[in-house]
C-alpha positions in Angstrom: 20.6 -10.7 -12.0 17.4 -9.2 -13.2 15.6 -11.3 -16.4 13.7 -9.8 -19.1 12.6 -10.3 -22.3 12.2 -7.1 -24.8 10.6 -6.4 -28.3 9.1 -3.1 -29.9 5.7 -2.6 -31.3 5.3 -1.2 -35.5 4.6 2.0 -33.5 7.7 2.4 -32.0 6.0 1.3 -28.3 9.4 -0.3 -26.2 7.7 -3.5 -24.2 10.0 -5.0 -21.5 8.6 -8.1 -19.8 10.1 -9.6 -16.6 8.4 -12.6 -15.9 8.3 -13.9 -11.7 5.9 -16.8 -10.9 6.7 -16.7 -7.1 4.0 -13.7 -7.2 0.0 -13.9 -7.7 0.3 -10.1 -9.0 1.3 -8.3 -12.1 2.6 -4.8 -12.3 2.2 -2.8 -15.4 4.2 0.2 -15.8 4.1 2.7 -18.7 7.1 5.4 -18.4 7.2 8.5 -20.7 10.0 10.3 -21.7 9.1 13.6 -20.6 9.5 15.6 -17.8 10.1 19.4 -16.4 13.2 19.5 -18.3 11.4 19.4 -21.8 8.9 22.3 -20.8 8.6 25.7 -22.4 10.3 28.2 -19.9 7.5 30.2 -20.6 5.0 27.2 -19.4 6.1 25.1 -17.1 4.7 22.7 -14.7 3.2 20.8 -17.4 4.3 17.8 -17.3 3.0 17.5 -13.4 0.0 18.7 -14.4 -0.4 15.5 -16.9 0.5 13.5 -13.6 -3.4 14.5 -12.4 -4.7 14.9 -16.2 -3.9 10.9 -17.2 -6.3 10.2 -14.0 -9.0 12.9 -15.5 -10.7 10.6 -17.9 -9.6 9.1 -21.3 -11.5 8.9 -24.7 -13.6 5.8 -23.7 -13.3 5.7 -19.9 -14.2 8.3 -18.0 -12.5 7.1 -14.6 -9.6 5.4 -14.4 -9.2 4.2 -10.8 -13.1 2.5 -10.7 -12.6 -0.4 -13.4 -8.9 -1.0 -11.8 -10.3 -1.1 -8.4 -13.1 -3.9 -9.1 -10.4 -5.7 -10.5 -8.4 -6.0 -7.3 -5.8 -3.4 -8.5 -4.3 0.0 -7.2 -2.3 2.8 -9.1 0.0 5.7 -8.7 2.2 7.7 -10.7 5.2 10.3 -10.6 6.6 12.8 -12.4 10.4 14.3 -11.9 12.5 16.6 -14.1 13.2 13.5 -16.4 10.5 11.9 -17.1 6.7 10.8 -15.9 5.7 7.3 -14.6 2.5 5.5 -14.2 1.9 2.5 -12.4 -0.3 -0.2 -11.4 -0.7 -3.5 -9.7 -3.3 -6.1 -9.9 -4.1 -9.9 -9.8 -2.4 -11.0 -12.7 -5.7 -13.2 -14.1 -7.1 -9.4 -14.3 -4.1 -8.0 -16.2 -5.7 -7.3 -19.4 -8.0 -4.4 -17.4 -4.6 -2.3 -16.8 -3.5 -2.9 -20.5 -7.2 -1.6 -21.7 -6.8 1.3 -19.1 -3.3 2.2 -19.9 -3.4 2.2 -23.7 -6.9 4.3 -23.8 -5.3 6.8 -21.8 -2.2 7.2 -24.5 -4.6 6.9 -27.0 -6.1 9.9 -26.2 -7.4 11.9 -22.9 -11.3 13.3 -22.8 -9.5 16.7 -22.8 -12.6 18.1 -21.1 -12.5 21.5 -19.8 -13.9 20.3 -16.5 -11.1 17.6 -16.3 -8.6 20.6 -16.7 -10.3 23.3 -14.4 -10.8 20.5 -11.5 -6.8 19.5 -12.3 -5.4 22.9 -12.3 -7.1 23.7 -9.4 -5.5 20.6 -7.2 -2.1 21.3 -8.8 -2.3 25.1 -7.8 -3.5 24.2 -4.5 -0.4 21.9 -4.2 1.6 24.7 -5.3 0.6 27.0 -2.8 0.3 24.4 0.1 4.0 23.4 -0.4 6.3 25.9 -2.4 3.9 29.0 -1.2 3.0 28.5 2.0 5.2 26.2 4.2 8.1 26.9 5.9 11.3 26.6 4.0 8.8 25.6 0.6 10.9 27.9 -1.8 14.5 27.0 -0.9 14.9 24.8 -3.8 12.9 27.1 -6.1 15.8 29.3 -5.3 18.3 27.0 -5.1 17.8 26.0 -8.5 17.9 29.4 -10.0 21.1 30.1 -8.4 22.9 26.9 -9.4 21.5 26.8 -13.2 21.8 29.4 -15.5 20.7 28.0 -18.9 19.4 24.3 -18.2 15.9 23.6 -17.8 16.8 22.2 -14.3 16.7 25.7 -13.2 12.6 25.0 -12.5 11.5 22.7 -10.4 8.5 19.5 -11.6 5.8 21.9 -10.0 6.5 24.6 -12.2 8.6 27.9 -12.1 5.8 30.0 -11.2 1.8 29.6 -10.4 0.9 31.5 -12.8 1.9 29.0 -15.9 -0.4 26.4 -15.0 -3.2 28.9 -14.4 -2.8 30.2 -17.6 -2.7 26.6 -19.2 -5.8 27.0 -21.9 -7.0 23.5 -23.6 -4.8 23.9 -26.8 -1.5 24.1 -24.6 -2.3 20.9 -23.1 -3.5 19.2 -26.5 -0.4 20.5 -28.2 1.8 19.1 -24.9 0.0 15.6 -24.8 0.4 14.9 -28.5 3.9 16.0 -28.9 4.9 13.8 -25.9 2.3 11.0 -25.1 3.2 9.0 -27.9 4.3 5.5 -28.4 7.1 6.3 -29.7 8.1 7.6 -26.8 6.7 5.0 -24.2 7.9 2.5 -22.4 5.7 -0.6 -21.6 6.9 -3.0 -18.6 4.9 -5.4 -17.6 6.2 -7.5 -14.6 5.3 -10.7 -12.3 3.0 -13.5 -12.7 2.8 -13.4 -16.9 4.5 -14.9 -20.0 6.2 -12.9 -22.7 4.1 -14.7 -25.6 0.9 -13.6 -23.4 2.1 -10.0 -23.0 3.2 -9.7 -26.7 -0.7 -10.7 -28.0 -2.0 -8.0 -25.1 0.5 -5.5 -26.0 -0.1 -5.8 -29.9 -4.1 -6.2 -28.9 -4.4 -2.9 -27.1 -1.6 -0.8 -28.1 -0.5 -1.8 -31.4 -3.1 0.3 -33.5 -2.0 3.6 -31.3 -0.4 6.2 -33.6 2.9 6.3 -33.1 3.6 9.9 -33.2 6.7 11.9 -33.6 10.1 10.9 -31.9 10.8 13.5 -29.6 14.0 14.4 -30.0 15.7 16.3 -26.7 18.1 19.2 -27.5 18.1 21.3 -23.9 20.6 23.9 -23.6 23.8 22.3 -21.6 24.6 24.1 -18.6 28.2 25.8 -19.1 30.3 25.5 -16.4 30.5 27.3 -13.3 33.7 29.8 -13.0 33.2 31.7 -9.6 31.2 30.9 -6.5 27.4 32.1 -6.1 26.0 32.8 -3.0 22.1 34.1 -2.3 20.7 35.1 1.4 17.1 35.2 2.0 15.0 36.0 5.5 12.0 34.3 6.2 9.1 33.4 8.9 10.6 30.2 9.4 12.0 28.8 12.9 15.5 27.8 12.3 18.1 29.3 10.2 19.1 26.8 6.9 22.1 26.4 5.4 22.3 24.4 1.6 24.7 24.6 -0.5 25.1 22.6 -4.0 28.2 21.8 -6.0 27.6 20.5 -10.1 28.2 16.9 -10.6 27.9 14.2 -13.5 25.1 13.1 -15.0 23.3 9.2 -14.7 25.7 7.8 -17.1 28.7 9.4 -16.3 31.2 7.3 -14.0 31.5 10.4 -12.1 28.1 10.0 -11.0 28.6 6.6 -9.0 31.7 8.5 -7.4 29.2 11.0 -6.3 27.0 9.0 -5.0 29.6 7.1 -2.6 30.6 10.4 -1.3 27.7 11.5 -0.3 27.4 8.4 1.8 30.7 9.1 3.6 29.5 12.5 4.0 25.5 12.3 4.9 24.8 8.6 4.6 23.0 8.4 8.0 24.0 8.4 11.4 27.8 7.3 11.5 28.3 9.7 8.4 31.0 12.3 8.5 29.3 15.3 8.8 26.6 13.6 11.2 29.4 12.5 13.4 31.2 16.2 13.4 28.6 18.5 13.1 25.5 17.4 14.4 26.8 15.2 17.5 30.1 16.7 18.5 30.0 19.8 17.6 26.2 20.6 18.1 26.1 23.4 15.7 23.2 21.4 13.3 19.8 19.6 14.8 20.2 17.3 11.2 22.6 17.4 8.0 21.7 16.0 5.0 24.3 14.9 2.0 22.8 13.8 -0.9 22.3 14.3 -5.0 19.2 14.1 -7.0 19.5 11.1 -9.6 19.2 13.5 -12.3 19.7 11.6 -15.8 21.8 15.3 -17.0 24.7 16.8 -14.8 22.9 17.6 -11.1 23.5 18.6 -8.1 25.3 17.4 -4.9 24.0 19.1 -2.3 24.6 19.2 2.1 21.9 21.3 3.5 20.4 21.1 7.1 19.0 23.2 9.9 20.8 25.2 12.2 20.7 24.8 16.2 19.6 28.3 17.4 21.8 30.6 18.5 24.4 28.9 16.1 26.3 31.8 13.7 25.7 30.8 10.1 29.7 31.4 9.2 30.4 29.1 12.5 28.1 26.3 10.8 29.4 26.6 7.3 32.9 26.6 8.6 32.6 23.7 10.3 31.3 21.9 6.9 34.1 23.3 4.8 36.5 21.4 7.3 34.9 18.2 6.5 34.9 19.1 2.9 38.7 20.1 3.8 39.4 16.2 4.6 37.8 14.4 1.7 39.6 16.5 -0.6 43.2 16.0 1.1 43.0 12.6 2.5 42.3 9.2 1.1 39.8 7.7 2.5 40.2 4.1 4.4 40.0 1.0 2.8 37.3 -0.2 6.0 35.1 3.0 5.1 35.5 2.2 1.7 33.7 -1.4 2.2 31.6 -0.3 4.6 29.5 2.5 2.1 29.9 -0.2 -0.7 28.3 -2.8 1.3 25.5 -0.1 2.4 25.0 0.8 -1.7 24.7 -2.8 -2.2 22.4 -3.9 0.5 20.0 -0.5 -0.4 20.1 -1.8 -4.5 19.4 -5.4 -3.5 16.6 -4.2 -1.0 14.9 -2.0 -3.6 15.1 -5.1 -6.1 12.9 -7.1 -4.0 9.4 -6.0 -4.5 8.2 -6.7 -8.2 6.8 -3.2 -8.5 10.3 -1.6 -8.3 12.1 -4.0 -10.6 9.5 -3.1 -13.3 10.0 0.4 -12.4 14.1 0.3 -12.8 13.7 -1.7 -16.2 11.7 1.2 -17.6 14.3 3.5 -16.3 17.4 1.9 -17.4 15.8 1.6 -21.1 14.8 5.3 -20.5 18.4 5.8 -20.4 19.3 3.5 -23.5 19.9 0.4 -22.0 17.8 -1.7 -19.9 20.8 -4.1 -19.3 22.5 -1.4 -17.2 20.4 -2.4 -14.5 22.5 -5.8 -14.3 25.8 -3.8 -14.1 25.5 -1.2 -12.2 26.4 -2.8 -8.7 29.8 -3.5 -10.6 30.1 0.3 -11.5 30.1 0.9 -7.6 32.4 -1.6 -6.9 34.7 -0.4 -9.1 35.2 2.8 -7.4 38.6 3.4 -5.2 40.0 5.6 -2.7 41.8 7.4 -5.2 38.7 7.9 -7.2 36.9 9.5 -4.1 39.8 12.1 -3.8 40.0 13.1 -7.2 36.3 13.8 -8.2 35.9 15.2 -4.6 38.8 17.7 -5.3 37.1 18.6 -8.5 33.4 18.4 -7.3 33.7 20.8 -4.3 36.1 23.3 -6.1 34.7 26.8 -4.5 33.9 28.0 -8.2 31.9 25.1 -8.7 29.6 26.5 -5.1 26.2 27.8 -4.6 25.3 28.6 -1.4 21.8 29.7 0.2 21.9 31.2 4.0 18.3 30.7 4.7 17.8 32.9 7.8 14.7 33.0 10.1 13.4 36.5 10.8 14.5 37.8 13.9 
């Protein structure tokens, strides 16, 4: 059970405090309710660009890292399709430094042309290095566009195309910032060797005076149910053929999400999983094969992907995968297997909650989902999944009309 206190400042900033006096450290985590899904389709990559810009200096603080390092702290950030998260950890007695730094960049970035130029370059280089020049780098650009026709999950966090960030103007950047990076769209979690009363005072002092901004109300186009299988074949300069297949599944707040999560464990959770045992170990068709999902807030994708062993035909590889799918959609999994995957899931959750940094991040995420207390009831949702649920939901997901297949061939 993760205990926490919650209060809201007058400007709408939600604050959660998790006291843990077993550590000398404190974590300050600021999560903004904005991700790549909130971008204009003609101006993508902005949420990720901001992750970089937020370290490029704010109104009163030219350099974010230096004062934090002097206070013995370290920090990082990440962006997903759903959210943007900034976090730092430092000795608890220096916690006010983190409040000062985070509040200043929430108040306003410095918006210098120099900072925009520098970070734009960094992001464009990242785009080229990881998505254009890297083998298999465009797999998910292609798969997302195949699987999503309406929903903004159809582009990656890095952006749909390089030109969007290349052409971003200072005006674009300012508009995006003042629309999304406001107290009313943010969640502050403070965890570690802190007291709630002390956090209240610091939150009021440093964040209380920041104008609340307008609450961003999300109204994204819904993806209509897929009614026919989609397929794409690509040739590229890569060492091995790759097979990628996805199916639409429920979003984070639906029961189907937990069932799908367990299905990925049955099929692809490590060396003892069905797919690994069958197509990698026994039949030696794939050099590696994974089954996973993206954990997205809105309806996401369950994925099976792997590289084929040289000389293996794509059709044979896919046929072997389909045989395993056939099994999970036609017969109940055994009680033993069900207990095994539930135990594994439970230990993963317990392990994640060990670090105070992860606990802070989880509290912020569940608050973003609408209720931080979900963090404490999540395990029960996994425990409630039955073998029958897995059979029924497998049949629903692994319907051929719900599938998207990418054959990624190595150029001969």
